[in-house]
TIMI-2910 file (N, C-alpha, C, CB; in pm, 1 decimal, decimal comma, always signed):
<rs>
+----------+----------+----------+----------+----------+----------+----------+----------+----------+----------+----------+----------+------+
!      n_x !      n_y !      n_z !     ca_x !     ca_y !     ca_z !      c_x !      c_y !      c_z !     cb_x !     cb_y !     cb_z ! resn !
+----------+----------+----------+----------+----------+----------+----------+----------+----------+----------+----------+----------+------+
!  +6236,6 !  +1813,1 ! -12225,8 !  +6099,4 !  +1814,3 ! -12185,6 !  +6086,5 !  +1838,0 ! -12030,7 !  +6032,9 !  +1681,5 ! -12227,7 !  Unk !
!  +6171,4 !  +1776,6 ! -11952,9 !  +6157,9 !  +1792,4 ! -11809,1 !  +6185,9 !  +1933,7 ! -11767,1 !  +6249,7 !  +1698,2 ! -11736,5 !  Unk !
!  +6274,7 !  +2003,8 ! -11836,5 !  +6306,3 !  +2141,3 ! -11795,9 !  +6188,7 !  +2235,6 ! -11800,1 !  +6413,6 !  +2195,4 ! -11882,1 !  Unk !
!  +6086,7 !  +2198,1 ! -11882,5 !  +5968,0 !  +2279,9 ! -11888,0 !  +5865,4 !  +2246,5 ! -11778,2 !  +5904,9 !  +2265,4 ! -12022,5 !  Unk !
!  +5883,9 !  +2132,4 ! -11711,8 !  +5789,6 !  +2089,2 ! -11608,1 !  +5834,8 !  +2126,6 ! -11470,0 !  +5769,0 !  +1941,4 ! -11614,7 !  Unk !
!  +5952,2 !  +2180,3 ! -11457,1 !  +6003,3 !  +2215,6 ! -11327,3 !  +5973,2 !  +2366,2 ! -11302,4 !  +6157,3 !  +2184,4 ! -11318,1 !  Unk !
!  +5963,2 !  +2403,2 ! -11177,6 !  +5939,6 !  +2542,1 ! -11144,8 !  +6008,2 !  +2570,9 ! -11007,5 !  +5783,3 !  +2573,4 ! -11140,7 !  Unk !
!  +6019,1 !  +2693,8 ! -10977,1 !  +6091,1 !  +2734,0 ! -10858,3 !  +5989,7 !  +2803,9 ! -10765,8 !  +6213,6 !  +2828,1 ! -10893,8 !  Unk !
!  +6002,6 !  +2772,1 ! -10636,3 !  +5917,2 !  +2834,7 ! -10538,0 !  +5993,1 !  +2948,7 ! -10468,2 !  +5867,4 !  +2730,5 ! -10435,6 !  Unk !
!  +5921,3 !  +3055,2 ! -10438,0 !  +5988,5 !  +3162,9 ! -10360,9 !  +6003,5 !  +3112,6 ! -10218,1 !  +5906,4 !  +3300,6 ! -10365,1 !  Unk !
!  +6079,7 !  +3187,0 ! -10137,7 !  +6114,4 !  +3140,0 ! -10003,4 !  +5990,2 !  +3123,0 !  -9914,3 !  +6212,4 !  +3237,8 !  -9937,9 !  Unk !
!  +5885,5 !  +3205,1 !  -9933,6 !  +5767,9 !  +3194,1 !  -9847,5 !  +5690,4 !  +3069,8 !  -9887,1 !  +5678,0 !  +3321,1 !  -9857,4 !  Unk !
!  +5681,1 !  +3038,3 ! -10013,5 !  +5610,9 !  +2916,8 ! -10057,8 !  +5684,2 !  +2797,4 ! -10010,9 !  +5595,4 !  +2912,1 ! -10209,1 !  Unk !
!  +5815,5 !  +2799,0 ! -10012,5 !  +5896,9 !  +2683,2 !  -9966,8 !  +5876,5 !  +2661,0 !  -9815,9 !  +6050,0 !  +2706,3 !  -9998,1 !  Unk !
!  +5877,5 !  +2771,3 !  -9740,1 !  +5854,4 !  +2758,7 !  -9592,1 !  +5713,6 !  +2703,2 !  -9562,8 !  +5871,6 !  +2899,0 !  -9521,1 !  Unk !
!  +5616,0 !  +2755,1 !  -9639,5 !  +5479,0 !  +2707,7 !  -9619,4 !  +5472,9 !  +2556,3 !  -9651,1 !  +5377,9 !  +2788,6 !  -9709,9 !  Unk !
!  +5535,5 !  +2512,8 !  -9755,8 !  +5529,6 !  +2371,4 !  -9795,2 !  +5593,3 !  +2286,4 !  -9686,0 !  +5601,1 !  +2348,0 !  -9932,0 !  Unk !
!  +5699,8 !  +2331,2 !  -9626,8 !  +5769,0 !  +2257,6 !  -9521,6 !  +5678,4 !  +2245,2 !  -9399,4 !  +5902,0 !  +2327,2 !  -9484,0 !  Unk !
!  +5612,0 !  +2355,3 !  -9360,9 !  +5521,7 !  +2358,8 !  -9245,7 !  +5402,8 !  +2268,6 !  -9274,7 !  +5474,6 !  +2504,7 !  -9214,4 !  Unk !
!  +5349,5 !  +2274,3 !  -9395,1 !  +5233,6 !  +2190,4 !  -9429,9 !  +5267,7 !  +2042,0 !  -9420,7 !  +5183,8 !  +2223,7 !  -9571,6 !  Unk !
!  +5388,0 !  +2008,4 !  -9469,8 !  +5427,7 !  +1863,4 !  -9456,9 !  +5442,6 !  +1818,7 !  -9315,7 !  +5558,0 !  +1836,6 !  -9528,2 !  Unk !
!  +5496,4 !  +1910,8 !  -9229,7 !  +5510,6 !  +1874,6 !  -9088,2 !  +5376,7 !  +1857,0 !  -9016,6 !  +5591,9 !  +1979,9 !  -9016,7 !  Unk !
!  +5278,9 !  +1943,6 !  -9055,7 !  +5145,0 !  +1927,7 !  -8996,4 !  +5079,6 !  +1797,5 !  -9042,0 !  +5055,0 !  +2047,3 !  -9033,6 !  Unk !
!  +5092,0 !  +1769,3 !  -9170,9 !  +5034,8 !  +1645,1 !  -9222,3 !  +5099,8 !  +1524,6 !  -9160,2 !  +5048,2 !  +1638,5 !  -9372,3 !  Unk !
!  +5230,0 !  +1527,7 !  -9140,3 !  +5298,5 !  +1416,7 !  -9080,0 !  +5254,5 !  +1396,4 !  -8930,7 !  +5450,7 !  +1439,7 !  -9089,8 !  Unk !
!  +5239,9 !  +1509,9 !  -8862,4 !  +5195,9 !  +1501,6 !  -8724,2 !  +5055,3 !  +1446,5 !  -8712,3 !  +5203,0 !  +1637,0 !  -8659,4 !  Unk !
!  +4968,3 !  +1484,8 !  -8800,1 !  +4831,2 !  +1431,6 !  -8797,4 !  +4831,4 !  +1284,4 !  -8831,4 !  +4740,3 !  +1508,1 !  -8895,2 !  Unk !
!  +4910,7 !  +1244,2 !  -8926,1 !  +4920,6 !  +1102,6 !  -8963,7 !  +4977,2 !  +1018,2 !  -8849,4 !  +5008,4 !  +1086,8 !  -9088,6 !  Unk !
!  +5078,7 !  +1067,8 !  -8778,9 !  +5131,6 !   +997,5 !  -8665,8 !  +5031,8 !   +987,6 !  -8549,9 !  +5256,7 !  +1064,5 !  -8620,2 !  Unk !
!  +4958,1 !  +1099,7 !  -8529,8 !  +4854,7 !  +1098,8 !  -8427,6 !  +4746,8 !   +997,8 !  -8456,0 !  +4794,1 !  +1234,2 !  -8414,4 !  Unk !
!  +4703,9 !   +991,9 !  -8583,0 !  +4600,7 !   +898,4 !  -8624,2 !  +4649,0 !   +753,3 !  -8608,0 !  +4559,6 !   +925,6 !  -8769,9 !  Unk !
!  +4776,1 !   +729,9 !  -8642,5 !  +4834,1 !   +595,1 !  -8628,4 !  +4842,5 !   +556,8 !  -8484,1 !  +4972,7 !   +587,3 !  -8692,0 !  Unk !
!  +4878,4 !   +652,3 !  -8394,4 !  +4887,5 !   +621,3 !  -8253,4 !  +4748,7 !   +591,9 !  -8194,3 !  +4954,3 !   +736,7 !  -8178,5 !  Unk !
!  +4649,8 !   +666,6 !  -8241,6 !  +4514,9 !   +648,9 !  -8193,4 !  +4461,3 !   +512,1 !  -8237,9 !  +4424,2 !   +762,9 !  -8244,1 !  Unk !
!  +4487,3 !   +471,8 !  -8362,0 !  +4446,3 !   +344,0 !  -8407,5 !  +4514,6 !   +230,6 !  -8335,3 !  +4470,0 !   +333,7 !  -8550,3 !  Unk !
!  +4643,1 !   +246,9 !  -8305,2 !  +4717,7 !   +145,2 !  -8230,2 !  +4657,2 !   +134,3 !  -8088,0 !  +4872,3 !   +181,7 !  -8223,8 !  Unk !
!  +4620,4 !   +245,8 !  -8024,9 !  +4563,4 !   +243,4 !  -7894,1 !  +4429,1 !   +175,2 !  -7892,7 !  +4551,7 !   +380,7 !  -7841,3 !  Unk !
!  +4350,7 !   +197,0 !  -8002,3 !  +4218,4 !   +134,1 !  -8013,4 !  +4234,5 !    -18,3 !  -8025,8 !  +4140,0 !   +191,4 !  -8136,4 !  Unk !
!  +4338,1 !    -62,2 !  -8100,3 !  +4360,3 !   -205,0 !  -8115,2 !  +4405,2 !   -270,9 !  -7988,5 !  +4459,8 !   -230,3 !  -8221,0 !  Unk !
!  +4483,8 !   -202,3 !  -7908,7 !  +4535,5 !   -254,4 !  -7784,3 !  +4430,1 !   -252,3 !  -7671,3 !  +4657,7 !   -174,7 !  -7743,4 !  Unk !
!  +4345,0 !   -154,5 !  -7675,6 !  +4246,3 !   -137,9 !  -7566,7 !  +4145,8 !   -257,6 !  -7567,1 !  +4168,7 !     +0,3 !  -7583,4 !  Unk !
!  +4120,8 !   -312,9 !  -7453,8 !  +4022,7 !   -422,6 !  -7451,5 !  +3883,0 !   -369,8 !  -7484,9 !  +4021,9 !   -492,5 !  -7312,8 !  Unk !
!  +3808,8 !   -449,3 !  -7554,4 !  +3671,9 !   -412,5 !  -7587,6 !  +3578,4 !   -458,2 !  -7481,4 !  +3630,7 !   -469,8 !  -7720,5 !  Unk !
!  +3510,1 !   -363,8 !  -7415,3 !  +3422,0 !   -397,6 !  -7306,3 !  +3279,1 !   -385,1 !  -7362,5 !  +3446,2 !   -304,0 !  -7179,3 !  Unk !
!  +3207,8 !   -496,4 !  -7353,2 !  +3069,2 !   -495,4 !  -7400,1 !  +2983,4 !   -519,6 !  -7280,6 !  +3042,8 !   -601,6 !  -7511,5 !  Unk !
!  +2900,1 !   -424,3 !  -7251,9 !  +2809,6 !   -438,4 !  -7132,8 !  +2674,9 !   -471,5 !  -7188,4 !  +2803,6 !   -305,7 !  -7041,4 !  Unk !
!  +2608,9 !   -568,6 !  -7120,3 !  +2475,0 !   -603,6 !  -7160,7 !  +2377,5 !   -505,8 !  -7089,8 !  +2443,0 !   -754,6 !  -7125,8 !  Unk !
!  +2273,5 !   -472,2 !  -7163,5 !  +2174,5 !   -381,5 !  -7103,9 !  +2093,3 !   -460,3 !  -7002,3 !  +2081,3 !   -317,9 !  -7213,3 !  Unk !
!  +2068,8 !   -407,6 !  -6887,6 !  +1988,6 !   -475,7 !  -6787,1 !  +1849,9 !   -498,7 !  -6840,2 !  +1983,5 !   -395,9 !  -6657,0 !  Unk !
!  +1797,8 !   -618,3 !  -6810,7 !  +1663,8 !   -651,5 !  -6856,8 !  +1565,5 !   -591,7 !  -6756,9 !  +1644,2 !   -807,2 !  -6871,2 !  Unk !
!  +1480,0 !   -510,6 !  -6804,8 !  +1382,6 !   -443,1 !  -6721,4 !  +1269,9 !   -543,7 !  -6692,9 !  +1328,1 !   -311,7 !  -6790,8 !  Unk !
!  +1224,5 !   -549,0 !  -6570,4 !  +1112,7 !   -634,1 !  -6537,5 !   +989,4 !   -585,1 !  -6610,5 !  +1089,0 !   -637,8 !  -6386,4 !  Unk !
!   +913,8 !   -680,2 !  -6660,8 !   +797,0 !   -637,8 !  -6731,2 !   +694,9 !   -574,3 !  -6635,3 !   +736,2 !   -755,2 !  -6805,1 !  Unk !
!   +646,2 !   -464,3 !  -6672,6 !   +546,4 !   -397,6 !  -6591,3 !   +409,2 !   -448,8 !  -6622,8 !   +551,8 !   -248,7 !  -6611,3 !  Unk !
!   +324,4 !   -451,6 !  -6522,1 !   +188,3 !   -497,1 !  -6550,8 !   +120,5 !   -396,8 !  -6634,0 !   +108,7 !   -522,4 !  -6424,4 !  Unk !
!    +39,2 !   -438,0 !  -6730,7 !    -30,5 !   -341,8 !  -6815,0 !   -122,0 !   -255,1 !  -6732,5 !   -109,6 !   -412,5 !  -6923,6 !  Unk !
!   -127,5 !   -129,7 !  -6765,5 !   -210,6 !    -37,6 !  -6695,0 !   -359,8 !    -75,0 !  -6712,2 !   -183,3 !   +104,6 !  -6744,0 !  Unk !
!   -433,2 !    -67,7 !  -6605,4 !   -570,8 !   -103,7 !  -6609,9 !   -649,1 !     +9,1 !  -6679,1 !   -624,1 !   -131,8 !  -6468,3 !  Unk !
!   -727,1 !    -34,1 !  -6776,6 !   -804,7 !    +66,4 !  -6848,7 !   -945,5 !    +71,7 !  -6797,0 !   -805,3 !    +38,0 !  -6997,6 !  Unk !
!  -1000,5 !   +187,2 !  -6783,6 !  -1131,9 !   +200,8 !  -6725,4 !  -1242,6 !   +184,6 !  -6820,7 !  -1144,6 !   +327,6 !  -6662,0 !  Unk !
+----------+----------+----------+----------+----------+----------+----------+----------+----------+----------+----------+----------+------+
</rs>
C-alpha cells in the first residue's frame, strides 16, 4: 500500500522545496526573534495630558 503513496520529485521540484523550507524557517525564526524582543522590551505607557477646560464660547 505504501508503495502507491510515494512519488518522486524532479530535481527542480526538489530544489524548490528546499528553498521554500529555508524561507519558511527564516520567517519563523524572524517572527520568534521579534516576539522575544517584544517580551523583553519595557512597556511604556504615557498618559495623555489633560487639556484645560476652555470657557464656552459666548453666543450672541
